[in-house]
N, C-alpha and C positions, 0 to 999 in steps of 0.2 A: 602129365601133359605131353602129348605128341607134338614135337617141334616141327615146324616147316623147315626143310633142309635146302640151303641156298648155295649155288655155285656162281661165283663172280668171274666174269670173263671180260678182261680189259687189258690192253697192252701197256698201260701206265701203272707202274708199281705204286705210285703215290695215290692214284685213284682206287686201286684195289685196296690199299690200306685204309683210305678214308671211308669207303663203303663198308668194309669189314668192321671198322670201329663204330660207324653209325648204327650198325645192327647188334653190336656186342652186348648192349644192355637190355635187349628185348627177350623176355623170358620164353616167348613162344616161337622165336626164330633162331636158327643156327646156321652160321656160315660153315659149310663142311669142306670147302676148298675154293681155290682161286686158279685162274688160268690166264696166261698172257696172250693167247691166241686161240682160234677155233680148233687147231690141230691138237693142242694140249687138252682143250676143253672136251673134245670128242672122247679121249681116253678117260678123262675124269668123270664124265657122265656115266660111262660104263662101270667104272670102279666105285663111284660114290652114290649113284642113283639119287640125284637131287630132286626136290619137288618143284623148285623154281630156279630159273636161270636169269641173271642180269647180263646184258649183252651190249658191248660197245659196237659201233658201226664200222669205224675205220681202224683196222688191225692188220698186222703183217700176215703173210702166208695165205690168208683167206679173209675176204672182207665179211662183215657181219651179216649183210643181206644174203650173200651166197650160202653162208653157214645156216642162216635161219631157214632158207628154203629147204636145205637138206634135212635139217632138224625136224621141221614140221612134216616132212614126208616119211622119214624113217623112225623118228622117236618123238612124236608130238609131246610138248610140255609147255607150261606157262612161261612166257618170256617177258621181262621188263627191259625195255631198251633204255640205256643210259647214253645220251647223245650230246655232243656239242651242238648248240642250236644256232649255228650259222645257216645261211641259205641252203648250202649243200646238205648239212646235217639234218635240217628240217625236212627236206624232200626225202632223204633216206629214211627218216623216222616215220613219215607218212606211209612209205612203201612197206616198212616193217610192220606197221599196223594192218595193212592190207593183207600181208602174208601170214598173219596170225598172231603177232605179238599183241599182248593185252594192255600194256601200259607204256608210257614214255615219260622219262624224267630228264631234266637238264643236268649235265655234269657239274659238279661243284666247282666254284671259281667265279670271280668277278662279283656281280651283285648277289649271286646265289650263295647264301652263307651255309657253313657247315651245320649250324643249328636247324635251318630249314631242311637241309638234306636229311638230318636225323629223323625229323617228323615225317617228311614226305616219303622217304624210301621205305620205312617200315610199313606205312599204310598201303603203298602200292604193291609191296611184296604180299601182304595179306590179301589184297584184292585179287592179285594174280593167282594165288594159291586156291582161291574160291571160284575162279573163273571156269566157265564152260568153254572148252577149246573150240575154235572155229577154224577149219582148214580152208584156206582161200583157193579159188580156182586159179589155174595157171596164168590166165590173162584176165584183166579187169572186165567186168560185164559191160555190155553195150548199154548206153543210156536208154531207159524205157521212154515211151511216148506218154507224157503226163495227160491226165484228163482235164477238161475245162474247169475253171473255178466256179463254185456256186455263186449265186447273186449275193452281194453284200455291198452296201454303200461305201464309196471310197473313204478310207480313213476311219471307218467306224468299227472295224473288227481287228483284233490282234491275235496272233498265234505265239505262244511262248513254249519253248522246248528246253528241257533240262536233261543232262546225262553225265555219266562219269565213265567208269571202266567199260570198255567196249563201245563207248558212245560215238567215237569218231566214224566208225563204219556204220553204226545205226543211223546217225544223223544223215550220212550220205545217202543211205537207202531211202530215207524219208524225203529228203529234199529233191532227189532226182525224179521223184514221182509226184511232186507238187507242181501245179500249173504256174506258168510264168506270170499270170496276173493274180496270184494269191495275195490276200491281205498281208500286211507287214509282219515279219517274223523276227522275234528276238530269241537268241539261243545262248544258254550258259552250259558250257562243257568244261569239266575240270581239266585244265590244260596248262602247261608251262608258258611263261612269257616267251615272246618271239614265235614260238611254235603255233600260237593261235592265229597269227597273221598268215603263216604258210598254209594252215588248215583252211582258212577263209578263202585264200587265193585259189587253192585247188578246187574247192567246192564251186567257186565262181566260174571256173573253166568247164565243169562237167554238169552243172545244174541249169535248168531253164531260168532260174531266178538270179538277180544281182546279189552276190554275197560279199560282205565287207567285214573286216574287223571293226568293231564299234570305236568311235571316238566320242569324247564328251561333247554333248550337244547335238550329236548326229540325229538327223530326222529319219523317221520311219515312214515308209510309203508302200503302196501296193507294189508287189513284185520285188521287194527288197528284204534282205536278211541281214541282221546285224548280230555278230558273234562277240561275246564278252572277251576282252583281252586277258591273256594270262596274268594272274596275280592282281587283278583289279575287279571290283564288283561292278555290275551293270544294273541300272534301275530304269524302269520306264516312267516317264513324266508326261503330263499333258502339256501341249504347247499353248501359249496364250492365244495364238490366232487359230487354234484348232489343230487336230491331229496329235501326233505323239513324237516325242524326242527321247533320247536316252541320256542318262547321266552316268559317266564312268569315273569311278573314284576309289581311292584307297580306303582302308578301314579294317577293323579286326576280322579275323577268320570267323566264319559262321559254320557250324558243323565241321570244323577243322579245315574249311575250304575258303579260298579266295581265288577266283570268283565263286560265289555261292548261288546255287539254284534257289534256295529259300529266299535270299535277298531279292533276286529277280522276280520270282513268283509273287512275293508279298507286294512288291511295287506295282506289278501288273494288276493285282487285286484292287489296290487303291486307285490306280489311274484309269483302268478300263472296265472294271467290274464285270457286268453281264455281257460285255461286248468282246470277251476274250475266250480263247480256247487254250487250255494248258495240257501238255503232254510230258509225262515223266518216263524216261527211257532207262535202259540198263545202267547199273552203277552200284558200287559198294557203299554201304553206310545208310544214312537217313536223310541226307541233304535233299531238299525239295519236297519232302513229304508234307511238312507243316505248311509250307508255302502253297502247295497245291490245294490243301484243305482250305486255306484262306481264300483262294480263288473260287472254290466251290461255294463257300459261304457267302461270297459277294455276287453270286449268280453266274459265274463263268462255267463253261462246260469243261470237264476234266477227264483225261484218259491216262491210264497206266499200261505199260508194256507187260505182257504176261511172262510167267516164269520160264516156259519152254523156249522162248526165243531170246531171253536175256543172256548175256555173257555172265553177268552177276545180278542176281534178283534183289539185292539189298534195298535200293531206293524205292523201286516200284512196290516191293513187298510192304515196306513201312507205310507207304501212302495208302495201299489197299487196307492195311490193318487199321488205319485211322478213319477209314470211310471217306477218303478224299477223292476217289475216282468214280465218276459216273459209268465209265466203261473200262474193261480190261481186255486188251486185244494183243494179238501177235504183232511182231514188227512188220511183217508183210502186209498186215491189214491196217497199220497205223495211218498211212496217208488217206485212205478211204474214210477211216474213222474221223480224222480231223476235218475233212471236207464235209462229212455228214453233220458234224456238230456246227460247222459254219453255216450250213443250210438252215439249221434250227435257229441260229442267231438272226439270220436274214428274215425268216418267217416271223419271229418274235418282234423284230424291229419294225 
């Protein structure tokens, strides 16, 4: 077996030790070295030729974002950001994803246990190793002018989107191209706690839609996007007086994930049936594939992202294998595909 070679970069000796120990029992992964700062990391990259880098943001001699910019320019490689998820840490992690990092993980400590770290870190390293690298432009792209929404009675149509590795940037590309009066949208992205709120807040600033981290009982409405909080499942429910609300709750991991796309898609199938459009974007594993199939079986219109535009093709690939997708389209065509399927719902209604 060819092992994935990992270099851990963090100024904390305790964190370097915890991360190394968390990966020590994984037969397909090998920590080949550690570094306390980017200057040491630069030399170790040249000497050890790792496959994946884990990267802290706040470090001496050179901060993680500056190092990441240089790395993606001179020696692009998969990077998993290990960040303290305070407000500043979340903003830096979002910028790291824009610059080309493929995953973000909360630093161990507080409510985030070492046991959870062991499970999540190995999965994110594997996803990073399988990722198609994306080099970001020097500056964020200008927000495109979205098209008008197709006709659909208020409250009658729902859009559900699921994603994992590479999904934060993919979701941004979709939402910035959706009309301000789009039907209500629910999104599950595999994401750490706290970071999900920062992600929603950033999208709210740059999208024509209202984007919020979901809370239990939150109402869905035209022009509103609700994003599942990290470490909690989000389910769609019919409101007694009409329309839809979401339930946000704890529960076992599904497909090793919480929040789970399968959980959300299955609830959308039950609550909205043929009045829903489901889109499964880039991500490692199979979460969302069976849920998308349930949506299709209840009459919903379903779309999967194509291989060429995915950072990791795992989740859409499994959905396509199950026959869960009516359409397979590139990320660039995803907004138009969603709007096209909404038009079909409006006509059928």
